[in-house]
N, C-alpha and C positions, 0 to 999 in steps of 0.2 A: 393445527400447530401454530406456534408463535415464533417470531424472530425477536432478537434482543440486540440492541446496540449499546455497548458499554464504553465508557471513557475511563481509562486508568492512567495515572501518572507513572511512567516507566521506572524512574529512579527512586520514587518514594512509596510505591505501591498504594497510593491513595486513589479511592474511587471518586471520580468527579461527576459521574452521572450514569444512569442506566435507563434506557428507553425501549419499550416493547410495543409490538402491534400484532394483530392477527395475520395469519397467512405469511406471505412474503414480506410483510411490513411496509412501512412508508419510509424507506431508507433515506430519502432526501430530506424529509421533514425531521427525521431523527438526527441527521447530520446537522441541520440548522439548530436544533435544540442542543446538541453536543457542543457546537461552536459557541453558542451563547453561554453554556456552563463554563467552558474554557476561558472565555473572555472575562467572565465574572471572577474566576479564580485568579487570573493574571492581575486584574484590577485590585482585588483585595490584598494580594501579596506584593503589589507595586512592581511587578515584572513587566518589562516591555514586551510587546508582541514578537519582536525580533528574536527573543530568547526561547520561543516556543517552536517545536518541530512536531508536526502531526505525522504519525505513521498510520495510514489508512488501509483497511483490508481491500483486496482486489475488487470487491463489489463496487467500490467508488472510483475505479480506474477508467473513467470515461470523461471526455472533454466537457460534456454538459454538466457533469457533477463537479468537476474540479473548478469550474467557474464560480461555484457557490462558496469557495473557501475564503473569500474576502481577505486576501493578502497574507494568510498564514503560510509559513514554509511547510512543505509536505513531501512525503515519499509514499508512493503506492504502486501496487502491481497494475500494469495496464491491461485493459480488456479490448481495446480497439485495435485489432490486429491489421486493419487496413493501413495503419501507420507504417507497417513494414514495406508497403509499396510506394511510400513517399520517396521522391528522388533524392533528398538529402540522406535519408536512412539507407537507401540502396547504395549510394556513393560510399558511405561509411563501411557498409558490409563488404565492399570489394577491396577494402584496405586491410592491412594487418590489424589484429585486435589491439585495442588500447591497453587492456590489462587481462590477466587471467585470475580466476577466483575459485577456491575450493573450500567448502565447509568441512570442519573437522569430522562431523558425523557422516559424511557422504564421500563417495568415490567420484562423484561427478565434478569434472573440471569445466567451468564455464569460461567461454571467451566473451569479453565485454567490449561493446562498441558504444562510445559516448557520442550522442548526436544532439548538439545544442540547437535551440530555436526551431523546433519542428512543430508544424501546425497540427493540432489535435482537436477533434470534434467538429461539429457543424459550424461553430462560431469562428473556427480557425485560430484559436488562442495558441500562442507559442509557448511550448514547454520543452524542457530538457528530457530527452528520451534515452535511456540506457537499454540496449538490446543485449541480452545474454543468450548465447547459443551453446549447445552441446549435442553430440551425436545421439541419435535415437537409440533407446535401449530395447531390451526384449519385450518389456511391457509398454503399453501406451502411457505416455507421460500424463500425469493428472493435471498439469498446468502447462500453459503455453500452447503453441500451435506447431504442428510438425509439417515441414515441407522438404521433400526430397531427402529424407533421412536425417534431417537436422531439426532439433527442437528449438524454437525461438520463444524467449520470454521477454516481456516488456516491463520496464519500470519507468514511471513518470515522476518527475520532481521539478521544483523550481529552485533547488539549491545551486549555488554558483559553482562552476567547474574549478575555479581557482582555490576554493575552500574544501570541496568534497570531490574526491576521485570517483570514477565509475564504481570501483570496488566498495568505496564507502557507502554509496547509495544502495547497492545491493545488500550489503551487510546490515545497514539500518533497517531495510525491509525484512530480511530473513531472520534477524535476531528477535524472535518472538518469545524467547524463553522466559522473560519476566512477565509476560502477559497471559499466555495460554495456560500455564500451570495454575495461575490464580483462579481462572474459571473452573479448571478441573477440580481443584481443592474445594471450591465453593460447592460444586455439584455433589461432591462426595459427602460434605458436611451437612448439606441442606436438601431436604426433599424437594425435587424439582417442581412438584405440584404447588409448592408455596408461591413460586414466582411465575408459574404458568397460568394458574387460575385465580391467584389471590384469595384462596380459601383453604381452610385446614384440610 
């Protein structure tokens, strides 16, 4: 099988790049190619880098990968659950939630805890971590980690607290409606064999 990394402009539905590799792919190399394509797009349209916000899949939610982002603003789902044991995060989790969040299509109400300047990854780079918690359901949660009947989800970002609330950060990540239907429509219209094997 193959993996595919795609870059789509959320508000204009423009494809900026598509990169694939065999097996599990070379996701960090694909990310670097993607960042290069985004930088070229910004340069051609004379947009400053500060006006660009990357929404990355959870595959990229590790400190070592986030260090590759070269100053871009980003939001991603975190994969490094050891961050939950960080003293700053634990201190936040023992306080009342900063905000509550519920998606229209879901009955889940998330408690949001906003933790600025938390060390993530082996290099100890400081990022803002938003922890979303909700009670464990009947089925195992497909995302996050469950501890003592509570599901914990992590969101990493470098967006400033004074401009983006914890709820804003989670909404920016979870609002994938403009992206995933594009991929679905393309797969319905085009035989997957064309982009998997590059042959008729």
